[in-house]
C-alpha positions as CSV (number, residue, x, y, z in Angstrom):
1,S,-86.8,15.1,118.6
2,S,-88.9,16.9,120.8
3,H,-91.1,19.6,119.8
4,F,-92.7,21.5,122.6
5,C,-94.8,24.8,122.3
6,S,-92.0,28.0,121.9
7,R,-94.3,29.6,124.5
8,F,-93.6,27.2,127.6
9,A,-90.6,27.3,129.8
10,I,-88.1,24.5,128.4
11,L,-85.8,22.9,131.1
12,P,-83.6,20.2,131.1
13,L,-85.2,16.1,129.5
14,P,-85.9,14.0,132.3
15,T,-85.6,10.4,131.0
16,Q,-88.0,9.3,127.9
17,T,-91.7,9.2,128.2
18,C,-92.6,5.6,125.4
19,F,-95.7,4.8,124.9
20,D,-96.8,1.1,124.0
21,L,-99.1,1.2,120.7
22,G,-99.5,-2.4,120.4
23,S,-98.8,-3.3,116.4
24,R,-97.4,0.3,116.2
25,P,-93.7,1.5,116.4
26,L,-93.2,2.9,120.3
27,L,-93.5,7.0,120.4
28,S,-90.6,8.2,122.3
29,V,-91.7,11.7,124.0
30,A,-89.7,13.7,125.8
31,M,-92.0,15.5,128.7
32,V,-91.2,18.5,130.4
33,A,-91.7,18.6,134.5
34,T,-93.0,21.5,134.3
35,R,-97.4,21.5,133.7
36,N,-97.3,22.9,130.6
37,E,-96.0,19.9,128.9
38,I,-98.3,19.7,126.1
39,P,-96.1,18.5,122.9
40,I,-96.6,20.3,119.7
41,A,-97.3,17.2,116.7
42,P,-95.2,17.9,113.2
43,T,-96.9,15.5,111.9
44,A,-99.8,14.4,111.2
45,S,-98.7,10.0,112.0
46,M,-97.4,11.7,115.5
47,G,-100.5,13.8,116.6
48,A,-101.9,10.1,115.7
49,L,-99.7,8.4,118.4
50,L,-100.1,11.0,120.6
51,A,-104.1,10.7,120.3
52,Q,-103.5,6.9,120.4
53,A,-101.7,7.4,123.8
54,G,-104.3,9.7,125.1
55,R,-102.4,12.9,125.3
56,P,-103.6,16.2,124.2
57,F,-101.5,18.2,121.5
58,V,-100.7,20.7,119.5
59,I,-100.9,21.1,115.4
60,E,-100.0,23.6,113.2
61,H,-103.5,24.3,110.5
62,D,-103.9,25.9,107.3
63,L,-107.6,26.2,107.4
64,A,-107.7,29.9,107.4
65,E,-107.6,30.2,103.4
66,S,-110.7,27.8,102.8
67,L,-112.5,29.9,104.9
68,G,-111.5,32.8,103.5
69,W,-110.3,34.3,107.4
70,L,-107.4,35.2,106.1
71,E,-107.9,39.6,107.3
72,E,-107.7,41.0,110.1
73,V,-111.4,42.7,110.0
74,D,-114.7,42.4,112.8
75,A,-116.1,39.0,112.8
76,H,-118.9,40.6,111.2
77,E,-117.2,40.4,108.8
78,L,-115.6,37.1,108.1
79,L,-118.9,35.5,109.3
80,T,-120.8,37.3,106.3
81,R,-119.1,36.7,103.7
82,C,-117.7,33.3,104.8
83,P,-119.7,30.6,102.4
84,F,-119.4,28.4,105.3
85,A,-120.9,30.6,107.8
86,R,-124.1,31.0,105.3
87,V,-125.0,27.7,105.6
88,A,-124.7,27.0,109.4
89,V,-127.6,26.6,111.8
90,W,-126.4,29.4,114.8
91,H,-127.2,29.3,118.1
92,A,-126.0,31.9,121.2
93,L,-124.9,31.6,124.6
94,L,-125.3,34.6,126.3
95,S,-123.7,34.8,129.8
96,P,-124.7,38.5,132.0
97,D,-120.3,37.4,134.1
98,G,-118.4,36.0,131.1
99,V,-118.6,32.5,132.4
100,V,-121.3,29.5,130.6
101,G,-121.4,26.2,130.9
102,Q,-122.5,23.4,129.6
103,Y,-126.6,21.6,129.8
104,N,-128.9,20.1,127.2
105,R,-131.3,22.6,125.5
106,E,-133.6,20.3,124.2
107,K,-134.1,19.4,128.1
108,W,-133.6,22.8,129.7
109,G,-134.5,25.6,129.6
110,V,-133.3,29.3,131.4
111,E,-135.2,31.8,132.0
112,V,-133.8,35.4,133.9
113,A,-135.3,35.9,137.1
114,R,-137.9,38.4,137.3
115,D,-137.0,39.4,141.1
116,L,-134.1,41.4,138.8
117,P,-133.8,45.0,139.3
118,D,-135.2,46.3,135.6
119,V,-132.0,46.5,133.5
120,E,-133.6,49.5,131.7
121,D,-132.9,51.7,134.7
122,V,-129.3,50.4,135.0
123,E,-126.8,52.0,133.7
124,P,-124.4,49.8,131.9
125,T,-121.2,51.5,132.9
126,A,-123.0,50.3,136.6
127,L,-123.8,46.6,136.2
128,D,-121.4,44.5,138.4
129,R,-120.5,41.5,136.2
130,T,-118.7,40.1,139.2
131,S,-122.1,40.3,141.4
132,L,-123.8,37.9,139.8
133,R,-121.5,35.2,139.2
134,G,-122.3,31.5,140.7
135,Q,-126.1,33.2,142.3
136,G,-128.1,34.8,139.2
137,P,-129.6,35.6,138.2
138,L,-130.2,32.6,135.9
139,R,-132.6,29.7,137.2
140,W,-133.4,26.4,135.2
141,L,-136.5,25.8,133.8
142,R,-137.6,21.9,133.2
143,L,-138.3,21.1,129.5
144,D,-139.3,17.6,129.3
145,G,-141.0,16.3,132.0
146,Q,-138.0,15.9,134.3
147,R,-138.1,15.1,138.4
148,S,-137.7,18.4,140.0
149,D,-135.5,16.6,142.1
150,A,-132.7,16.2,139.2
151,L,-131.5,20.1,140.2
152,L,-130.9,19.0,143.4
153,H,-127.3,18.7,142.9
154,S,-127.3,20.9,139.6
155,P,-125.3,24.5,140.4
156,P,-126.9,27.4,138.8
157,P,-126.9,28.3,135.2
158,R,-124.5,30.5,134.3
159,H,-125.9,31.3,130.9
160,I,-128.8,31.2,128.5
161,T,-129.0,29.0,125.1
162,T,-130.9,30.4,121.8
163,G,-132.5,28.1,120.0
164,D,-131.3,27.6,116.4
165,L,-131.3,30.5,114.4
166,S,-129.8,31.8,111.0
167,L,-126.4,34.0,110.6
168,E,-128.2,37.2,110.5
169,D,-130.2,37.0,114.1
170,A,-127.1,35.4,115.7
171,L,-124.6,38.4,114.6
172,C,-127.6,40.8,115.5
173,L,-126.8,38.7,119.4
174,W,-123.1,39.6,118.8
175,A,-123.7,43.0,117.5
176,G,-125.8,44.1,121.4
177,S,-129.3,44.3,119.3
178,P,-131.2,41.3,119.4
179,P,-134.5,41.0,117.8
180,S,-137.6,40.6,121.0
181,D,-138.3,37.0,120.1
182,I,-134.6,35.6,120.0
183,V,-133.7,35.0,124.2
184,H,-135.6,32.7,126.2
185,G,-137.3,34.2,129.1
186,Q,-138.8,37.6,129.1
187,C,-136.3,40.1,129.8
188,A,-132.9,40.4,128.5
189,L,-129.4,39.8,130.1
190,P,-127.7,42.9,131.9
191,A,-124.9,43.7,128.9
192,P,-124.2,39.5,128.6
193,Y,-121.2,38.6,126.3
194,V,-121.6,36.7,123.5
195,Y,-120.3,33.5,122.2
196,L,-122.0,32.3,118.9
197,R,-121.8,28.2,117.2
198,G,-122.3,27.6,113.7
199,S,-123.4,23.6,112.8
200,L,-122.3,22.5,109.8
201,P,-124.1,19.5,107.9
202,A,-121.9,17.0,106.8
203,K,-121.2,18.1,102.7
204,H,-120.2,21.3,103.8
205,A,-118.0,20.3,106.9
206,G,-116.2,17.8,105.1
207,E,-116.2,20.4,102.1
208,C,-114.1,22.4,104.6
209,L,-111.6,20.3,105.9
210,Q,-110.7,18.7,102.5
211,G,-106.8,18.9,101.7
212,S,-105.8,20.1,105.6
213,V,-104.4,18.4,107.9
214,F,-107.7,17.1,110.0
215,E,-108.4,15.1,107.4
216,E,-105.1,13.1,106.8
217,L,-105.7,12.8,110.8
218,L,-109.1,11.6,109.7
219,S,-106.8,8.8,107.7
220,S,-105.1,7.6,110.5
221,A,-107.8,5.8,111.8
222,S,-106.6,7.3,115.0
223,F,-109.2,9.8,115.7
224,G,-112.8,7.3,115.2
225,S,-113.9,5.4,112.6
226,K,-116.7,8.3,111.4
227,P,-116.4,11.8,109.7
228,Y,-115.8,14.6,112.4
229,S,-118.8,16.6,113.6
230,V,-118.4,20.4,112.4
231,S,-118.7,23.5,114.8
232,L,-117.3,27.3,114.0
233,Y,-117.6,29.2,116.6
234,A,-117.2,33.0,117.6
235,S,-116.6,34.5,121.0
236,Q,-115.5,37.5,122.3
237,Q,-112.8,38.9,125.0
238,G,-113.4,37.6,128.2
239,L,-116.3,35.2,127.4
240,Q,-115.3,32.0,129.2
241,T,-116.2,28.1,129.1
242,N,-116.0,27.0,133.2
243,L,-114.3,23.2,133.6
244,H,-116.1,20.4,131.8
245,A,-115.2,17.2,130.3
246,D,-116.8,16.8,126.9
247,E,-118.4,12.7,126.0
248,H,-115.6,12.3,122.5
249,S,-112.0,13.7,121.7
250,G,-111.6,16.5,119.8
251,F,-110.0,19.7,118.5
252,L,-110.1,23.4,119.7
253,V,-108.7,25.6,116.0
254,Q,-108.3,28.2,116.5
255,V,-107.6,31.1,113.1
256,C,-108.3,34.1,114.3
257,G,-107.4,35.6,118.0
258,R,-105.9,33.6,120.8
259,K,-107.4,31.3,123.5
260,R,-105.6,29.9,126.9
261,V,-107.0,26.1,127.4
262,V,-106.3,24.9,130.7
263,L,-106.5,20.8,131.2
264,F,-107.2,18.3,134.0
265,S,-106.1,14.6,132.9
266,K,-109.4,12.1,133.8
267,K,-106.9,11.2,137.4
268,D,-106.7,14.6,138.9
269,A,-110.3,15.5,136.9
270,R,-112.5,13.2,139.6
271,A,-111.6,16.0,142.8
272,L,-113.0,19.0,140.4
273,R,-116.5,16.3,139.3
274,C,-119.4,17.7,140.1
275,P,-121.9,16.1,142.2
276,A,-124.3,14.8,139.6
277,W,-121.6,13.7,137.2
278,G,-123.2,10.6,134.9
279,R,-127.1,11.7,135.9
280,P,-128.6,11.4,132.6
281,D,-130.9,13.7,133.8
282,A,-129.3,16.0,135.1
283,A,-129.6,19.4,133.9
284,V,-125.7,19.5,134.8
285,N,-123.6,15.9,134.1
286,R,-120.6,17.1,132.9
287,R,-119.0,20.1,134.9
288,S,-117.3,21.2,137.8
289,W,-118.3,22.0,140.8
290,Y,-115.5,25.0,140.7
291,D,-118.2,26.4,139.0
292,D,-116.5,30.4,138.2
293,G,-113.6,30.5,135.4
294,V,-110.3,29.2,136.1
295,P,-108.3,32.8,137.3
296,D,-106.3,34.1,134.7
297,D,-103.8,34.7,137.6
298,P,-99.9,33.2,137.5
299,G,-100.3,30.9,140.6
300,W,-103.7,29.6,140.4
301,S,-102.3,26.5,140.4
302,E,-101.0,27.0,143.9
303,Q,-104.3,27.5,145.2
304,P,-107.8,25.9,146.1
305,P,-109.3,24.1,144.5
306,F,-106.3,22.5,142.4
307,Q,-103.0,23.1,144.3
308,G,-102.2,19.1,144.1
309,L,-103.9,18.5,140.9
310,C,-101.3,18.5,137.7
311,A,-103.1,21.1,135.2
312,L,-101.4,21.6,131.8
313,E,-102.1,25.4,130.3
314,V,-101.0,26.5,126.8
315,E,-102.4,29.7,124.5
316,V,-103.7,28.5,121.2
317,G,-103.7,31.3,119.0
318,P,-104.0,31.6,115.0
319,G,-103.2,28.8,112.6
320,E,-103.0,26.1,115.8
321,A,-105.2,23.1,117.3
322,L,-105.4,21.7,120.0
323,F,-106.1,17.7,120.4
324,I,-108.7,17.0,123.8
325,P,-108.8,13.6,124.6
326,R,-111.8,12.1,126.1
327,G,-112.8,12.8,129.8
328,W,-110.0,15.3,129.7
329,F,-111.5,18.7,131.8
330,H,-110.3,21.5,129.5
331,D,-111.5,25.4,130.7
332,V,-111.3,27.8,127.8
333,L,-111.0,31.5,127.8
334,S,-110.9,33.8,125.2
335,K,-107.5,36.3,125.4
336,S,-108.1,38.9,122.2
337,S,-111.0,41.1,121.5
338,Q,-113.0,38.7,118.9
339,T,-111.7,35.0,118.4
340,L,-113.0,32.7,115.4
341,G,-112.3,29.3,114.8
342,L,-113.7,25.8,114.4
343,V,-114.4,22.5,117.2
344,L,-113.7,19.0,115.5
345,R,-115.9,16.4,116.8
346,C,-114.8,12.8,116.9
347,H,-117.1,9.8,117.0
348,D,-116.0,6.5,118.7
349,C,-112.5,8.6,120.2
């Protein structure tokens, strides 16, 4: 039988698509002739077969109980009470307009441009975040002797990434009152959006996933030969990770709140790659030249630069995880007032 997310429009099913998986049985998945053709894997074995076929899929999980995130309470309280959050090493992504984009924080820093008005003299309600899109107020800092021409083909930064933080300091940022020594640069961002990430030590990552569907998935050998790298996250409504491709496959695991995810396959993503794609010394080398977030509007897929490309769009909610294959471009938008979950990175996959 065929399993598709109930939130998708289901059209009459066309012919079956079969994936040849060598010595394994053929996986037959009825593909819906729409842009919303992401199947739900009812079992770990089905998920493993879809991963071998290089397909994204949604699978259910029950990690809320092991994390202790069972109540609809404030993120600050959930993280403070969570034993895994307390042992994680945190950092924060701070964005003036809600869009964040990948960069290597060990090689590149970001500072707030000094020619901006003093934000203390501006009423927060008067700040126009949209006026800051794509043109500052942030600029790159070379941290590790990079050549200046490494910036020639890199778009401007979209966020500031802090150094490593304790949970307490990370939650201060979440609450909007950062300690003075946290933020890179010499002045604060105007009304920043906050996205927190906490990396779990390997021992605790294993404990967090013990007995879950992700442990079963890993045992299939379809998701790499090593344990997942696991990080916790918390993001605010409107926070959007712009189009990028990761070096490894992984799972976006929702526990609280909802996220909208737009995906483009490796083939369709080629037209969206930034000029410095794959260049190791560039500040940005896995993002799209389209630097804004994918619009959350009806008909966005028929507008430039997406017209003619095959996009998949799915909303991932509590108790669901989305598998994103390596090399697939994806844009992630937080739809709820607060979203909490995990990111699992595969190895050798």
